[in-house]
PQR file of N, CA, C, O and H, with PARSE charges and radii, in Angstrom:
ATOM      1  N   MET A   1      85.845  84.442 109.540 -0.4000 1.5000
ATOM      2  CA  MET A   1      86.752  85.546 109.846 -0.0000 2.0000
ATOM      3  C   MET A   1      87.570  85.216 111.090  0.5500 1.7000
ATOM      4  O   MET A   1      87.032  84.778 112.107 -0.5500 1.4000
ATOM      5  N   LYS A   2      88.862  85.432 110.993 -0.4000 1.5000
ATOM      6  CA  LYS A   2      89.747  85.267 112.147 -0.0000 2.0000
ATOM      7  C   LYS A   2      90.230  86.653 112.555  0.5500 1.7000
ATOM      8  O   LYS A   2      90.286  87.569 111.735 -0.5500 1.4000
ATOM      9  H   LYS A   2      89.299  85.788 110.167  0.4000 1.0000
ATOM     10  N   SER A   3      90.580  86.798 113.842 -0.4000 1.5000
ATOM     11  CA  SER A   3      91.184  88.059 114.264 -0.0000 2.0000
ATOM     12  C   SER A   3      92.630  87.777 114.631  0.5500 1.7000
ATOM     13  O   SER A   3      92.960  86.714 115.157 -0.5500 1.4000
ATOM     14  H   SER A   3      90.534  86.054 114.509  0.4000 1.0000
ATOM     15  N   ALA A   4      93.485  88.748 114.342 -0.4000 1.5000
ATOM     16  CA  ALA A   4      94.912  88.575 114.581 -0.0000 2.0000
ATOM     17  C   ALA A   4      95.475  89.798 115.287  0.5500 1.7000
ATOM     18  O   ALA A   4      95.006  90.922 115.106 -0.5500 1.4000
ATOM     19  H   ALA A   4      93.217  89.611 113.914  0.4000 1.0000
ATOM     20  N   THR A   5      96.492  89.546 116.093 -0.4000 1.5000
ATOM     21  CA  THR A   5      97.274  90.611 116.711 -0.0000 2.0000
ATOM     22  C   THR A   5      98.733  90.333 116.389  0.5500 1.7000
ATOM     23  O   THR A   5      99.233  89.237 116.643 -0.5500 1.4000
ATOM     24  H   THR A   5      96.873  88.633 116.240  0.4000 1.0000
ATOM     25  N   LEU A   6      99.410  91.319 115.833 -0.4000 1.5000
ATOM     26  CA  LEU A   6     100.822  91.177 115.509 -0.0000 2.0000
ATOM     27  C   LEU A   6     101.613  92.179 116.335  0.5500 1.7000
ATOM     28  O   LEU A   6     101.347  93.380 116.304 -0.5500 1.4000
ATOM     29  H   LEU A   6      99.003  92.209 115.626  0.4000 1.0000
ATOM     30  N   GLN A   7     102.588  91.666 117.070 -0.4000 1.5000
ATOM     31  CA  GLN A   7     103.481  92.533 117.852 -0.0000 2.0000
ATOM     32  C   GLN A   7     104.638  92.922 116.955  0.5500 1.7000
ATOM     33  O   GLN A   7     105.316  92.060 116.395 -0.5500 1.4000
ATOM     34  H   GLN A   7     102.804  90.690 117.094  0.4000 1.0000
ATOM     35  N   LEU A   8     104.867  94.227 116.817 -0.4000 1.5000
ATOM     36  CA  LEU A   8     105.917  94.722 115.939 -0.0000 2.0000
ATOM     37  C   LEU A   8     107.099  95.219 116.755  0.5500 1.7000
ATOM     38  O   LEU A   8     107.024  95.357 117.976 -0.5500 1.4000
ATOM     39  H   LEU A   8     104.316  94.927 117.271  0.4000 1.0000
ATOM     40  N   GLU A   9     108.202  95.487 116.041 -0.4000 1.5000
ATOM     41  CA  GLU A   9     109.296  96.193 116.686 -0.0000 2.0000
ATOM     42  C   GLU A   9     108.755  97.558 117.112  0.5500 1.7000
ATOM     43  O   GLU A   9     107.712  97.984 116.616 -0.5500 1.4000
ATOM     44  H   GLU A   9     108.263  95.374 115.050  0.4000 1.0000
ATOM     45  N   THR A  10     109.438  98.244 118.014 -0.4000 1.5000
ATOM     46  CA  THR A  10     108.970  99.534 118.521 -0.0000 2.0000
ATOM     47  C   THR A  10     108.801 100.530 117.375  0.5500 1.7000
ATOM     48  O   THR A  10     109.721 100.748 116.587 -0.5500 1.4000
ATOM     49  H   THR A  10     110.285  97.898 118.417  0.4000 1.0000
ATOM     50  N   LEU A  11     107.631 101.122 117.297 -0.4000 1.5000
ATOM     51  CA  LEU A  11     107.356 102.131 116.268 -0.0000 2.0000
ATOM     52  C   LEU A  11     107.886 103.475 116.759  0.5500 1.7000
ATOM     53  O   LEU A  11     107.709 103.835 117.923 -0.5500 1.4000
ATOM     54  H   LEU A  11     106.884 100.944 117.938  0.4000 1.0000
ATOM     55  N   THR A  12     108.542 104.213 115.857 -0.4000 1.5000
ATOM     56  CA  THR A  12     109.202 105.446 116.279 -0.0000 2.0000
ATOM     57  C   THR A  12     108.544 106.707 115.752  0.5500 1.7000
ATOM     58  O   THR A  12     108.830 107.797 116.247 -0.5500 1.4000
ATOM     59  H   THR A  12     108.686 103.920 114.911  0.4000 1.0000
ATOM     60  N   CYS A  13     107.669 106.589 114.757 -0.4000 1.5000
ATOM     61  CA  CYS A  13     107.060 107.806 114.216 -0.0000 2.0000
ATOM     62  C   CYS A  13     105.657 107.514 113.695  0.5500 1.7000
ATOM     63  O   CYS A  13     105.361 106.395 113.276 -0.5500 1.4000
ATOM     64  H   CYS A  13     107.437 105.704 114.354  0.4000 1.0000
ATOM     65  N   PRO A  14     104.795 108.535 113.724 -0.5600 1.5000
ATOM     66  CA  PRO A  14     103.427 108.339 113.244  0.2800 2.0000
ATOM     67  C   PRO A  14     103.354 107.916 111.775  0.5500 1.7000
ATOM     68  O   PRO A  14     102.415 107.220 111.387 -0.5500 1.4000
ATOM     69  N   SER A  15     104.330 108.322 110.946 -0.4000 1.5000
ATOM     70  CA  SER A  15     104.270 107.906 109.540 -0.0000 2.0000
ATOM     71  C   SER A  15     104.483 106.398 109.398  0.5500 1.7000
ATOM     72  O   SER A  15     104.049 105.799 108.413 -0.5500 1.4000
ATOM     73  H   SER A  15     105.093 108.887 111.260  0.4000 1.0000
ATOM     74  N   CYS A  16     105.155 105.779 110.388 -0.4000 1.5000
ATOM     75  CA  CYS A  16     105.303 104.316 110.403 -0.0000 2.0000
ATOM     76  C   CYS A  16     103.921 103.667 110.412  0.5500 1.7000
ATOM     77  O   CYS A  16     103.666 102.695 109.701 -0.5500 1.4000
ATOM     78  H   CYS A  16     105.507 106.266 111.188  0.4000 1.0000
ATOM     79  N   MET A  17     103.045 104.224 111.228 -0.4000 1.5000
ATOM     80  CA  MET A  17     101.697 103.665 111.359 -0.0000 2.0000
ATOM     81  C   MET A  17     100.984 103.675 110.016  0.5500 1.7000
ATOM     82  O   MET A  17     100.338 102.696 109.643 -0.5500 1.4000
ATOM     83  H   MET A  17     103.252 105.013 111.805  0.4000 1.0000
ATOM     84  N   GLN A  18     101.102 104.791 109.284 -0.4000 1.5000
ATOM     85  CA  GLN A  18     100.411 104.908 108.011 -0.0000 2.0000
ATOM     86  C   GLN A  18     100.961 103.924 106.983  0.5500 1.7000
ATOM     87  O   GLN A  18     100.206 103.334 106.211 -0.5500 1.4000
ATOM     88  H   GLN A  18     101.627 105.586 109.587  0.4000 1.0000
ATOM     89  N   LYS A  19     102.279 103.753 106.978 -0.4000 1.5000
ATOM     90  CA  LYS A  19     102.897 102.799 106.046 -0.0000 2.0000
ATOM     91  C   LYS A  19     102.386 101.388 106.325  0.5500 1.7000
ATOM     92  O   LYS A  19     102.001 100.661 105.409 -0.5500 1.4000
ATOM     93  H   LYS A  19     102.893 104.233 107.605  0.4000 1.0000
ATOM     94  N   ILE A  20     102.389 101.012 107.605 -0.4000 1.5000
ATOM     95  CA  ILE A  20     101.965  99.665 107.987 -0.0000 2.0000
ATOM     96  C   ILE A  20     100.485  99.475 107.682  0.5500 1.7000
ATOM     97  O   ILE A  20     100.086  98.444 107.141 -0.5500 1.4000
ATOM     98  H   ILE A  20     102.702 101.603 108.349  0.4000 1.0000
ATOM     99  N   GLU A  21      99.673 100.468 108.029 -0.4000 1.5000
ATOM    100  CA  GLU A  21      98.232 100.378 107.778 -0.0000 2.0000
ATOM    101  C   GLU A  21      97.948 100.213 106.290  0.5500 1.7000
ATOM    102  O   GLU A  21      97.118  99.390 105.903 -0.5500 1.4000
ATOM    103  H   GLU A  21      99.997 101.306 108.468  0.4000 1.0000
ATOM    104  N   SER A  22      98.629 100.988 105.459 -0.4000 1.5000
ATOM    105  CA  SER A  22      98.440 100.885 104.006 -0.0000 2.0000
ATOM    106  C   SER A  22      98.849  99.507 103.493  0.5500 1.7000
ATOM    107  O   SER A  22      98.162  98.918 102.658 -0.5500 1.4000
ATOM    108  H   SER A  22      99.303 101.656 105.774  0.4000 1.0000
ATOM    109  N   ALA A  23      99.968  98.999 103.998 -0.4000 1.5000
ATOM    110  CA  ALA A  23     100.454  97.685 103.553 -0.0000 2.0000
ATOM    111  C   ALA A  23      99.457  96.586 103.914  0.5500 1.7000
ATOM    112  O   ALA A  23      99.160  95.714 103.097 -0.5500 1.4000
ATOM    113  H   ALA A  23     100.526  99.477 104.676  0.4000 1.0000
ATOM    114  N   VAL A  24      98.940  96.635 105.149 -0.4000 1.5000
ATOM    115  CA  VAL A  24      98.007  95.601 105.606 -0.0000 2.0000
ATOM    116  C   VAL A  24      96.685  95.706 104.850  0.5500 1.7000
ATOM    117  O   VAL A  24      96.110  94.690 104.459 -0.5500 1.4000
ATOM    118  H   VAL A  24      99.181  97.344 105.812  0.4000 1.0000
ATOM    119  N   LYS A  25      96.202  96.932 104.642 -0.4000 1.5000
ATOM    120  CA  LYS A  25      94.937  97.111 103.919 -0.0000 2.0000
ATOM    121  C   LYS A  25      95.067  96.711 102.451  0.5500 1.7000
ATOM    122  O   LYS A  25      94.067  96.441 101.786 -0.5500 1.4000
ATOM    123  H   LYS A  25      96.669  97.758 104.959  0.4000 1.0000
ATOM    124  N   GLY A  26      96.296  96.675 101.950 -0.4000 1.5000
ATOM    125  CA  GLY A  26      96.519  96.279 100.564 -0.0000 2.0000
ATOM    126  C   GLY A  26      96.475  94.774 100.345  0.5500 1.7000
ATOM    127  O   GLY A  26      96.538  94.314  99.205 -0.5500 1.4000
ATOM    128  H   GLY A  26      97.108  96.895 102.490  0.4000 1.0000
ATOM    129  N   VAL A  27      96.368  94.005 101.418 -0.4000 1.5000
ATOM    130  CA  VAL A  27      96.344  92.548 101.309 -0.0000 2.0000
ATOM    131  C   VAL A  27      94.906  92.092 101.082  0.5500 1.7000
ATOM    132  O   VAL A  27      94.013  92.423 101.862 -0.5500 1.4000
ATOM    133  H   VAL A  27      96.317  94.378 102.344  0.4000 1.0000
ATOM    134  N   ASP A  28      94.688  91.329 100.008 -0.4000 1.5000
ATOM    135  CA  ASP A  28      93.356  90.818  99.703 -0.0000 2.0000
ATOM    136  C   ASP A  28      92.923  89.835 100.789  0.5500 1.7000
ATOM    137  O   ASP A  28      93.668  88.917 101.129 -0.5500 1.4000
ATOM    138  H   ASP A  28      95.414  91.060  99.375  0.4000 1.0000
ATOM    139  N   GLY A  29      91.721  90.025 101.333 -0.4000 1.5000
ATOM    140  CA  GLY A  29      91.230  89.132 102.376 -0.0000 2.0000
ATOM    141  C   GLY A  29      91.252  89.762 103.757  0.5500 1.7000
ATOM    142  O   GLY A  29      90.719  89.193 104.711 -0.5500 1.4000
ATOM    143  H   GLY A  29      91.115  90.772 101.056  0.4000 1.0000
ATOM    144  N   VAL A  30      91.871  90.945 103.871 -0.4000 1.5000
ATOM    145  CA  VAL A  30      91.905  91.661 105.153 -0.0000 2.0000
ATOM    146  C   VAL A  30      90.682  92.579 105.214  0.5500 1.7000
ATOM    147  O   VAL A  30      90.383  93.286 104.253 -0.5500 1.4000
ATOM    148  H   VAL A  30      92.304  91.407 103.097  0.4000 1.0000
ATOM    149  N   ASP A  31      89.980  92.563 106.349 -0.4000 1.5000
ATOM    150  CA  ASP A  31      88.841  93.459 106.565 -0.0000 2.0000
ATOM    151  C   ASP A  31      89.386  94.861 106.862  0.5500 1.7000
ATOM    152  O   ASP A  31      89.897  95.119 107.952 -0.5500 1.4000
ATOM    153  H   ASP A  31      90.223  91.988 107.130  0.4000 1.0000
ATOM    154  N   HIS A  32      89.272  95.765 105.876 -0.4000 1.5000
ATOM    155  CA  HIS A  32      89.868  97.102 105.985 -0.0000 2.0000
ATOM    156  C   HIS A  32      89.396  97.861 107.211  0.5500 1.7000
ATOM    157  O   HIS A  32      90.188  98.550 107.854 -0.5500 1.4000
ATOM    158  H   HIS A  32      88.857  95.555 104.991  0.4000 1.0000
ATOM    159  N   ASP A  33      88.115  97.745 107.545 -0.4000 1.5000
ATOM    160  CA  ASP A  33      87.567  98.500 108.679 -0.0000 2.0000
ATOM    161  C   ASP A  33      88.128  98.029 110.012  0.5500 1.7000
ATOM    162  O   ASP A  33      88.065  98.754 111.005 -0.5500 1.4000
ATOM    163  H   ASP A  33      87.472  97.185 107.022  0.4000 1.0000
ATOM    164  N   SER A  34      88.675  96.820 110.041 -0.4000 1.5000
ATOM    165  CA  SER A  34      89.143  96.264 111.317 -0.0000 2.0000
ATOM    166  C   SER A  34      90.606  96.579 111.613  0.5500 1.7000
ATOM    167  O   SER A  34      91.075  96.339 112.725 -0.5500 1.4000
ATOM    168  H   SER A  34      88.726  96.230 109.235  0.4000 1.0000
ATOM    169  N   VAL A  35      91.336  97.119 110.625 -0.4000 1.5000
ATOM    170  CA  VAL A  35      92.781  97.325 110.800 -0.0000 2.0000
ATOM    171  C   VAL A  35      93.043  98.482 111.764  0.5500 1.7000
ATOM    172  O   VAL A  35      92.621  99.614 111.525 -0.5500 1.4000
ATOM    173  H   VAL A  35      90.955  97.314 109.722  0.4000 1.0000
ATOM    174  N   LYS A  36      93.748  98.177 112.860 -0.4000 1.5000
ATOM    175  CA  LYS A  36      94.122  99.199 113.841 -0.0000 2.0000
ATOM    176  C   LYS A  36      95.605  99.046 114.136  0.5500 1.7000
ATOM    177  O   LYS A  36      96.053  97.993 114.589 -0.5500 1.4000
ATOM    178  H   LYS A  36      94.091  97.258 113.053  0.4000 1.0000
ATOM    179  N   VAL A  37      96.363 100.107 113.874 -0.4000 1.5000
ATOM    180  CA  VAL A  37      97.784 100.120 114.226 -0.0000 2.0000
ATOM    181  C   VAL A  37      97.893 100.932 115.509  0.5500 1.7000
ATOM    182  O   VAL A  37      97.530 102.108 115.542 -0.5500 1.4000
ATOM    183  H   VAL A  37      95.999 100.962 113.506  0.4000 1.0000
ATOM    184  N   MET A  38      98.394 100.300 116.563 -0.4000 1.5000
ATOM    185  CA  MET A  38      98.507 100.980 117.853 -0.0000 2.0000
ATOM    186  C   MET A  38      99.950 101.425 118.058  0.5500 1.7000
ATOM    187  O   MET A  38     100.845 100.610 118.280 -0.5500 1.4000
ATOM    188  H   MET A  38      98.689  99.345 116.536  0.4000 1.0000
ATOM    189  N   PHE A  39     100.153 102.731 117.977 -0.4000 1.5000
ATOM    190  CA  PHE A  39     101.501 103.299 118.008 -0.0000 2.0000
ATOM    191  C   PHE A  39     102.218 102.998 119.325  0.5500 1.7000
ATOM    192  O   PHE A  39     103.335 102.482 119.319 -0.5500 1.4000
ATOM    193  H   PHE A  39      99.426 103.393 117.796  0.4000 1.0000
ATOM    194  N   ASN A  40     101.583 103.315 120.446 -0.4000 1.5000
ATOM    195  CA  ASN A  40     102.254 103.153 121.743 -0.0000 2.0000
ATOM    196  C   ASN A  40     102.543 101.695 122.080  0.5500 1.7000
ATOM    197  O   ASN A  40     103.554 101.390 122.711 -0.5500 1.4000
ATOM    198  H   ASN A  40     100.675 103.734 120.451  0.4000 1.0000
ATOM    199  N   ALA A  41     101.653 100.789 121.657 -0.4000 1.5000
ATOM    200  CA  ALA A  41     101.848  99.368 121.952 -0.0000 2.0000
ATOM    201  C   ALA A  41     102.657  98.662 120.858  0.5500 1.7000
ATOM    202  O   ALA A  41     103.071  97.516 121.037 -0.5500 1.4000
ATOM    203  H   ALA A  41     100.831 101.037 121.144  0.4000 1.0000
ATOM    204  N   SER A  42     102.882  99.335 119.734 -0.4000 1.5000
ATOM    205  CA  SER A  42     103.575  98.742 118.575 -0.0000 2.0000
ATOM    206  C   SER A  42     102.899  97.445 118.146  0.5500 1.7000
ATOM    207  O   SER A  42     103.552  96.421 117.948 -0.5500 1.4000
ATOM    208  H   SER A  42     102.545 100.265 119.588  0.4000 1.0000
ATOM    209  N   LYS A  43     101.568  97.511 118.005 -0.4000 1.5000
ATOM    210  CA  LYS A  43     100.794  96.334 117.604 -0.0000 2.0000
ATOM    211  C   LYS A  43      99.882  96.674 116.444  0.5500 1.7000
ATOM    212  O   LYS A  43      99.505  97.827 116.236 -0.5500 1.4000
ATOM    213  H   LYS A  43     101.037  98.343 118.165  0.4000 1.0000
ATOM    214  N   VAL A  44      99.536  95.633 115.690 -0.4000 1.5000
ATOM    215  CA  VAL A  44      98.521  95.757 114.652 -0.0000 2.0000
ATOM    216  C   VAL A  44      97.442  94.744 114.983  0.5500 1.7000
ATOM    217  O   VAL A  44      97.738  93.574 115.224 -0.5500 1.4000
ATOM    218  H   VAL A  44      99.843  94.697 115.859  0.4000 1.0000
ATOM    219  N   LYS A  45      96.188  95.188 114.996 -0.4000 1.5000
ATOM    220  CA  LYS A  45      95.062  94.274 115.182 -0.0000 2.0000
ATOM    221  C   LYS A  45      94.216  94.336 113.928  0.5500 1.7000
ATOM    222  O   LYS A  45      94.020  95.403 113.345 -0.5500 1.4000
ATOM    223  H   LYS A  45      95.948  96.138 114.799  0.4000 1.0000
ATOM    224  N   LEU A  46      93.712  93.172 113.515 -0.4000 1.5000
ATOM    225  CA  LEU A  46      92.900  93.131 112.296 -0.0000 2.0000
ATOM    226  C   LEU A  46      92.093  91.846 112.244  0.5500 1.7000
ATOM    227  O   LEU A  46      92.356  90.889 112.973 -0.5500 1.4000
ATOM    228  H   LEU A  46      93.871  92.306 113.988  0.4000 1.0000
ATOM    229  N   ASN A  47      91.104  91.851 111.364 -0.4000 1.5000
ATOM    230  CA  ASN A  47      90.346  90.639 111.051 -0.0000 2.0000
ATOM    231  C   ASN A  47      90.645  90.284 109.607  0.5500 1.7000
ATOM    232  O   ASN A  47      90.828  91.158 108.760 -0.5500 1.4000
ATOM    233  H   ASN A  47      90.890  92.628 110.772  0.4000 1.0000
ATOM    234  N   PHE A  48      90.691  88.979 109.338 -0.4000 1.5000
ATOM    235  CA  PHE A  48      90.967  88.550 107.964 -0.0000 2.0000
ATOM    236  C   PHE A  48      90.241  87.262 107.655  0.5500 1.7000
ATOM    237  O   PHE A  48      89.880  86.497 108.550 -0.5500 1.4000
ATOM    238  H   PHE A  48      90.542  88.269 110.025  0.4000 1.0000
ATOM    239  N   ASP A  49      90.032  87.034 106.358 -0.4000 1.5000
ATOM    240  CA  ASP A  49      89.363  85.832 105.868 -0.0000 2.0000
ATOM    241  C   ASP A  49      90.434  84.769 105.611  0.5500 1.7000
ATOM    242  O   ASP A  49      91.210  84.872 104.661 -0.5500 1.4000
ATOM    243  H   ASP A  49      90.325  87.655 105.631  0.4000 1.0000
ATOM    244  N   GLU A  50      90.463  83.747 106.473 -0.4000 1.5000
ATOM    245  CA  GLU A  50      91.521  82.734 106.368 -0.0000 2.0000
ATOM    246  C   GLU A  50      91.419  81.894 105.094  0.5500 1.7000
ATOM    247  O   GLU A  50      92.353  81.168 104.754 -0.5500 1.4000
ATOM    248  H   GLU A  50      89.832  83.663 107.244  0.4000 1.0000
ATOM    249  N   ASN A  51      90.286  81.990 104.386 -0.4000 1.5000
ATOM    250  CA  ASN A  51      90.165  81.286 103.105 -0.0000 2.0000
ATOM    251  C   ASN A  51      90.854  82.034 101.974  0.5500 1.7000
ATOM    252  O   ASN A  51      91.154  81.450 100.933 -0.5500 1.4000
ATOM    253  H   ASN A  51      89.527  82.579 104.662  0.4000 1.0000
ATOM    254  N   LYS A  52      91.108  83.330 102.175 -0.4000 1.5000
ATOM    255  CA  LYS A  52      91.728  84.156 101.131 -0.0000 2.0000
ATOM    256  C   LYS A  52      93.186  84.466 101.406  0.5500 1.7000
ATOM    257  O   LYS A  52      93.983  84.618 100.480 -0.5500 1.4000
ATOM    258  H   LYS A  52      90.865  83.805 103.020  0.4000 1.0000
ATOM    259  N   VAL A  53      93.535  84.560 102.683 -0.4000 1.5000
ATOM    260  CA  VAL A  53      94.880  85.041 103.021 -0.0000 2.0000
ATOM    261  C   VAL A  53      95.340  84.377 104.320  0.5500 1.7000
ATOM    262  O   VAL A  53      94.522  84.057 105.183 -0.5500 1.4000
ATOM    263  H   VAL A  53      92.888  84.437 103.435  0.4000 1.0000
ATOM    264  N   SER A  54      96.648  84.173 104.453 -0.4000 1.5000
ATOM    265  CA  SER A  54      97.177  83.586 105.687 -0.0000 2.0000
ATOM    266  C   SER A  54      97.841  84.683 106.519  0.5500 1.7000
ATOM    267  O   SER A  54      98.169  85.753 106.008 -0.5500 1.4000
ATOM    268  H   SER A  54      97.312  84.433 103.752  0.4000 1.0000
ATOM    269  N   ILE A  55      98.029  84.403 107.784 -0.4000 1.5000
ATOM    270  CA  ILE A  55      98.712  85.360 108.661 -0.0000 2.0000
ATOM    271  C   ILE A  55     100.138  85.601 108.162  0.5500 1.7000
ATOM    272  O   ILE A  55     100.683  86.690 108.347 -0.5500 1.4000
ATOM    273  H   ILE A  55      97.763  83.533 108.199  0.4000 1.0000
ATOM    274  N   ASP A  56     100.739  84.604 107.539 -0.4000 1.5000
ATOM    275  CA  ASP A  56     102.094  84.776 107.001 -0.0000 2.0000
ATOM    276  C   ASP A  56     102.119  85.795 105.859  0.5500 1.7000
ATOM    277  O   ASP A  56     103.074  86.559 105.718 -0.5500 1.4000
ATOM    278  H   ASP A  56     100.297  83.719 107.389  0.4000 1.0000
ATOM    279  N   ASP A  57     101.042  85.797 105.034 -0.4000 1.5000
ATOM    280  CA  ASP A  57     100.963  86.788 103.948 -0.0000 2.0000
ATOM    281  C   ASP A  57     100.857  88.202 104.512  0.5500 1.7000
ATOM    282  O   ASP A  57     101.442  89.145 103.979 -0.5500 1.4000
ATOM    283  H   ASP A  57     100.266  85.177 105.148  0.4000 1.0000
ATOM    284  N   ILE A  58     100.097  88.330 105.600 -0.4000 1.5000
ATOM    285  CA  ILE A  58      99.944  89.636 106.243 -0.0000 2.0000
ATOM    286  C   ILE A  58     101.281  90.069 106.841  0.5500 1.7000
ATOM    287  O   ILE A  58     101.672  91.232 106.742 -0.5500 1.4000
ATOM    288  H   ILE A  58      99.622  87.564 106.032  0.4000 1.0000
ATOM    289  N   GLU A  59     101.972  89.117 107.462 -0.4000 1.5000
ATOM    290  CA  GLU A  59     103.299  89.422 108.023 -0.0000 2.0000
ATOM    291  C   GLU A  59     104.260  89.869 106.923  0.5500 1.7000
ATOM    292  O   GLU A  59     105.031  90.809 107.117 -0.5500 1.4000
ATOM    293  H   GLU A  59     101.655  88.173 107.543  0.4000 1.0000
ATOM    294  N   LYS A  60     104.215  89.194 105.762 -0.4000 1.5000
ATOM    295  CA  LYS A  60     105.094  89.562 104.637 -0.0000 2.0000
ATOM    296  C   LYS A  60     104.816  90.983 104.167  0.5500 1.7000
ATOM    297  O   LYS A  60     105.739  91.713 103.805 -0.5500 1.4000
ATOM    298  H   LYS A  60     103.588  88.431 105.605  0.4000 1.0000
ATOM    299  N   ALA A  61     103.541  91.377 104.173 -0.4000 1.5000
ATOM    300  CA  ALA A  61     103.186  92.743 103.753 -0.0000 2.0000
ATOM    301  C   ALA A  61     103.815  93.764 104.686  0.5500 1.7000
ATOM    302  O   ALA A  61     104.264  94.822 104.244 -0.5500 1.4000
ATOM    303  H   ALA A  61     102.792  90.784 104.467  0.4000 1.0000
ATOM    304  N   ILE A  62     103.846  93.449 105.979 -0.4000 1.5000
ATOM    305  CA  ILE A  62     104.435  94.366 106.963 -0.0000 2.0000
ATOM    306  C   ILE A  62     105.958  94.396 106.820  0.5500 1.7000
ATOM    307  O   ILE A  62     106.565  95.467 106.845 -0.5500 1.4000
ATOM    308  H   ILE A  62     103.481  92.590 106.338  0.4000 1.0000
ATOM    309  N   THR A  63     106.575  93.217 106.669 -0.4000 1.5000
ATOM    310  CA  THR A  63     108.040  93.194 106.542 -0.0000 2.0000
ATOM    311  C   THR A  63     108.481  93.826 105.218  0.5500 1.7000
ATOM    312  O   THR A  63     109.589  94.355 105.125 -0.5500 1.4000
ATOM    313  H   THR A  63     106.082  92.347 106.648  0.4000 1.0000
ATOM    314  N   SER A  64     107.621  93.775 104.193 -0.4000 1.5000
ATOM    315  CA  SER A  64     107.992  94.361 102.897 -0.0000 2.0000
ATOM    316  C   SER A  64     108.102  95.881 102.950  0.5500 1.7000
ATOM    317  O   SER A  64     108.778  96.480 102.114 -0.5500 1.4000
ATOM    318  H   SER A  64     106.721  93.346 104.269  0.4000 1.0000
ATOM    319  N   VAL A  65     107.441  96.514 103.929 -0.4000 1.5000
ATOM    320  CA  VAL A  65     107.592  97.969 104.073 -0.0000 2.0000
ATOM    321  C   VAL A  65     108.623  98.314 105.148  0.5500 1.7000
ATOM    322  O   VAL A  65     108.771  99.479 105.517 -0.5500 1.4000
ATOM    323  H   VAL A  65     106.891  96.027 104.608  0.4000 1.0000
ATOM    324  N   GLY A  66     109.334  97.301 105.650 -0.4000 1.5000
ATOM    325  CA  GLY A  66     110.489  97.556 106.491 -0.0000 2.0000
ATOM    326  C   GLY A  66     110.301  97.423 107.992  0.5500 1.7000
ATOM    327  O   GLY A  66     111.087  97.976 108.762 -0.5500 1.4000
ATOM    328  H   GLY A  66     109.214  96.354 105.350  0.4000 1.0000
ATOM    329  N   TYR A  67     109.273  96.698 108.423 -0.4000 1.5000
ATOM    330  CA  TYR A  67     109.047  96.536 109.864 -0.0000 2.0000
ATOM    331  C   TYR A  67     109.061  95.069 110.243  0.5500 1.7000
ATOM    332  O   TYR A  67     108.556  94.215 109.515 -0.5500 1.4000
ATOM    333  H   TYR A  67     108.635  96.249 107.797  0.4000 1.0000
ATOM    334  N   GLU A  68     109.647  94.797 111.392 -0.4000 1.5000
ATOM    335  CA  GLU A  68     109.796  93.420 111.839 -0.0000 2.0000
ATOM    336  C   GLU A  68     108.606  93.012 112.707  0.5500 1.7000
ATOM    337  O   GLU A  68     108.206  93.741 113.616 -0.5500 1.4000
ATOM    338  H   GLU A  68     110.058  95.491 111.984  0.4000 1.0000
ATOM    339  N   VAL A  69     108.048  91.837 112.413 -0.4000 1.5000
ATOM    340  CA  VAL A  69     106.981  91.275 113.254 -0.0000 2.0000
ATOM    341  C   VAL A  69     107.658  90.366 114.268  0.5500 1.7000
ATOM    342  O   VAL A  69     108.355  89.422 113.895 -0.5500 1.4000
ATOM    343  H   VAL A  69     108.373  91.245 111.675  0.4000 1.0000
ATOM    344  N   GLN A  70     107.452  90.650 115.559 -0.4000 1.5000
ATOM    345  CA  GLN A  70     108.119  89.872 116.591 -0.0000 2.0000
ATOM    346  C   GLN A  70     107.261  88.698 117.066  0.5500 1.7000
ATOM    347  O   GLN A  70     107.781  87.652 117.457 -0.5500 1.4000
ATOM    348  H   GLN A  70     106.885  91.416 115.863  0.4000 1.0000
ATOM    349  N   LYS A  71     105.948  88.887 117.026 -0.4000 1.5000
ATOM    350  CA  LYS A  71     105.064  87.836 117.542 -0.0000 2.0000
ATOM    351  C   LYS A  71     103.717  88.008 116.864  0.5500 1.7000
ATOM    352  O   LYS A  71     103.313  89.126 116.544 -0.5500 1.4000
ATOM    353  H   LYS A  71     105.526  89.736 116.709  0.4000 1.0000
ATOM    354  N   LYS A  72     103.019  86.895 116.646 -0.4000 1.5000
ATOM    355  CA  LYS A  72     101.677  87.006 116.075 -0.0000 2.0000
ATOM    356  C   LYS A  72     100.760  85.983 116.733  0.5500 1.7000
ATOM    357  O   LYS A  72     101.180  84.875 117.068 -0.5500 1.4000
ATOM    358  H   LYS A  72     103.347  85.987 116.906  0.4000 1.0000
ATOM    359  N   SER A  73      99.511  86.371 116.910 -0.4000 1.5000
ATOM    360  CA  SER A  73      98.544  85.432 117.455 -0.0000 2.0000
ATOM    361  C   SER A  73      97.245  85.566 116.666  0.5500 1.7000
ATOM    362  O   SER A  73      96.837  86.662 116.280 -0.5500 1.4000
ATOM    363  H   SER A  73      99.170  87.271 116.638  0.4000 1.0000
ATOM    364  N   VAL A  74      96.614  84.427 116.440 -0.4000 1.5000
ATOM    365  CA  VAL A  74      95.374  84.396 115.653 -0.0000 2.0000
ATOM    366  C   VAL A  74      94.307  83.705 116.481  0.5500 1.7000
ATOM    367  O   VAL A  74      94.554  82.663 117.089 -0.5500 1.4000
ATOM    368  H   VAL A  74      96.946  83.537 116.752  0.4000 1.0000
ATOM    369  N   ARG A  75      93.108  84.297 116.501 -0.4000 1.5000
ATOM    370  CA  ARG A  75      91.980  83.692 117.209 -0.0000 2.0000
ATOM    371  C   ARG A  75      90.845  83.461 116.248  0.5500 1.7000
ATOM    372  O   ARG A  75      89.794  82.957 116.644 -0.5500 1.4000
ATOM    373  H   ARG A  75      92.907  85.143 116.008  0.4000 1.0000
TER
END
């Protein structure tokens, strides 16, 4: 399991958080319980199985619902 933090463009409404959370949880290989969208920091933190999914796939899920990922880090 790897943990990732993705810095997003500034989030403007609470419904943004729900859209992003749903998109990320819909990606196979993401640990659903670990997904945290932080509204004030405009960040998403999560754990994922690098054998099933890449950070780029997770980024694509976020951009597909209309949000820009500005930076990502994986540990």
